[in-house]
C-alpha positions, -999 to 999 in steps of 0.1 A, spaced: 0 1 0 15 33 -7 18 61 17 26 101 15 63 93 21 65 70 -12 47 95 -35 71 124 -21 103 126 -46 134 114 -21 157 141 -28 133 169 -13 144 158 25 179 153 10 179 192 1 163 203 31 190 188 53 220 198 34 226 161 26 226 168 -11 250 198 -6 274 172 11 274 146 -14 277 169 -42 311 179 -28 322 144 -18 313 135 -59 335 164 -68 366 155 -52 362 121 -68 366 134 -100 404 147 -94 414 110 -91 383 93 -107 371 62 -94 329 68 -99 334 34 -117 348 2 -116 373 9 -142 389 31 -113 412 48 -138 420 77 -115 425 104 -138 420 138 -129 391 149 -148 389 181 -137 422 191 -153 405 174 -189 424 141 -183 401 113 -201 399 82 -188 380 49 -207 344 65 -204 363 99 -225 345 126 -198 361 151 -186 345 177 -161 313 190 -180 286 162 -188 280 161 -225 241 155 -236 234 146 -268 198 150 -265 168 155 -244 129 149 -246 95 130 -239 99 95 -244 73 71 -256 94 39 -259 106 35 -221 86 7 -199 48 11 -193 49 30 -153 76 56 -167 57 62 -197 23 73 -188 2 100 -209 36 124 -214 64 102 -215 95 100 -194 119 127 -199 146 113 -207 183 131 -208 209 114 -228 243 114 -219 271 111 -245 301 87 -234 300 52 -216 318 40 -190 308 0 -203 313 8 -238 297 -25 -254 307 -33 -291 274 -38 -299 256 -4 -284 227 5 -297 234 41 -293 268 38 -306 275 71 -321 265 88 -283 284 61 -263 315 60 -290 312 83 -309 309 115 -288 280 126 -307 268 156 -283 271 191 -268 290 201 -234 259 213 -205 266 233 -176 249 220 -142 228 249 -147 218 240 -184 211 204 -174 190 221 -146 168 242 -172 166 207 -191 153 187 -160 129 218 -155 118 220 -191 108 182 -194 90 185 -159 69 219 -176 59 198 -206 42 171 -185 69 143 -183 63 122 -151 100 116 -143 135 129 -151 156 95 -165 188 103 -169 201 78 -195 238 63 -188 248 85 -159 272 66 -140 302 85 -151 286 121 -145 272 115 -109 282 147 -100 270 166 -125 239 154 -119 239 158 -85 248 194 -90 219 200 -117 194 186 -90 202 213 -65 201 234 -90 168 224 -104 151 218 -68 157 253 -61 135 260 -92 109 240 -87 122 202 -94 95 180 -82 92 147 -103 111 114 -96 143 109 -109 151 76 -127 189 63 -129 191 42 -159 225 24 -161 245 -4 -178 247 -18 -139 282 -14 -141 278 9 -112 305 9 -82 284 8 -47 304 32 -33 291 53 -61 256 47 -55 256 56 -20 261 95 -28 229 88 -47 208 71 -16 181 92 -8 186 112 -38 174 87 -67 138 74 -68 140 49 -94 170 27 -105 167 12 -140 197 -7 -143 206 -31 -173 216 -66 -160 238 -76 -196 257 -105 -192 259 -137 -167 291 -147 -180 325 -131 -174 341 -140 -207 309 -124 -226 314 -93 -210 355 -96 -214 348 -100 -250 321 -72 -258 331 -47 -233 362 -58 -217 349 -59 -184 353 -95 -171 341 -81 -137 307 -69 -149 288 -100 -139 297 -93 -103 295 -54 -107 262 -58 -116 252 -83 -86 263 -59 -62 250 -29 -73 217 -42 -83 212 -51 -44 225 -21 -35 198 -5 -54 171 -28 -40 185 -17 -5 180 20 -15 144 21 -29 128 -15 -28 102 -27 -49 87 -9 -79 60 12 -66 32 26 -85 7 56 -82 -34 49 -86 -25 60 -122 2 33 -127 32 56 -131 63 46 -111 72 68 -83 97 49 -64 119 14 -67 137 -8 -88 132 -16 -124 155 -42 -142 160 -45 -179 174 -73 -196 186 -74 -232 180 -105 -251 209 -116 -272 216 -143 -297 224 -177 -292 217 -169 -251 250 -149 -251 232 -129 -222 228 -160 -196 191 -153 -191 184 -184 -169 209 -173 -143 199 -134 -143 168 -143 -137 176 -171 -112 197 -139 -92 171 -118 -98 142 -143 -77 165 -156 -54 188 -128 -43 167 -96 -51 128 -102 -48 103 -124 -71 83 -93 -73 110 -75 -91 99 -57 -124 119 -67 -147 115 -56 -188 129 -91 -211 134 -68 -243 139 -82 -278 154 -50 -297 190 -61 -300 202 -59 -341 241 -55 -348 253 -20 -344 287 -9 -336 311 -35 -341 287 -64 -335 292 -76 -371 323 -87 -369 318 -111 -341 295 -143 -341 269 -149 -327 268 -109 -326 263 -102 -361 227 -113 -367 198 -100 -355 175 -116 -325 152 -139 -337 120 -138 -323 122 -177 -308 150 -166 -291 128 -141 -273 98 -160 -267 122 -185 -248 139 -155 -225 105 -146 -214 95 -180 -208 124 -189 -188 119 -155 -168 82 -171 -156 100 -205 -149 123 -188 -126 95 -170 -108 96 -137 -120 57 -122 -113 61 -85 -128 73 -85 -165 69 -54 -185 41 -57 -211 59 -69 -246 55 -43 -269 83 -50 -296 93 -50 -331 118 -73 -350 138 -56 -378 141 -83 -412 180 -79 -423 
């Protein structure tokens, strides 16, 4: 049952108590020897030195808009207010947004500019602010949230990441982020090594999702079916079972909760460098997706996002 505390964005309390301001100071210091993500590059981003994510001091934004292709509890009638950040700390070789994550398409924005984007999305009726690929720009996001709150921000905040997040960084967001929406991409370390050069991804994602759930719990919706707080896990099905769907679903049910809201995604197709690598050089067969959804049900997942899917003919 929902209560008033669940309906109120968490960050308002953090703003009022000064907790948010303290988190900003801590996060900014990290940029001087960056350890925001598991890559642990330890470069001085404040002086423009680039690590794996290719991001320096300012956030770079590719686009912001009302998005209607997100999960049902985020979209509602007026859309999810997505802000797509350029660059990425995981850098999958098959990324569906390859031009953004690898190509660097986008424009640098100040924290004030980012706050303006958030307020613009709220003012057009978006039900939430959805930070897409935020892991490498947590300090900048925190700064912008403080500015936006002062100017009337009141909708839930969504942290939409690859799942390759350090628990230590996520703790800076405790009490600030309302909805966590991580991917869980791979169960197998070798698959993560070959596609992302991140063999530690499976263990990192497990610990990150546990921390996210600890902070926000299961997904809670209002009377209109809109998400106000909680965890939503995405899983992109890959050809030939490369993602390890069954093991991931077992983990979600046994180590998180069978009531975790899960989106089994079918939109894989070979972008980026995937055409050079089997079995990623082919689009996802519809049967693979059907099997993945059945696996999720077999393993005990009780809340699946409604399947609105498109399959491409190549």
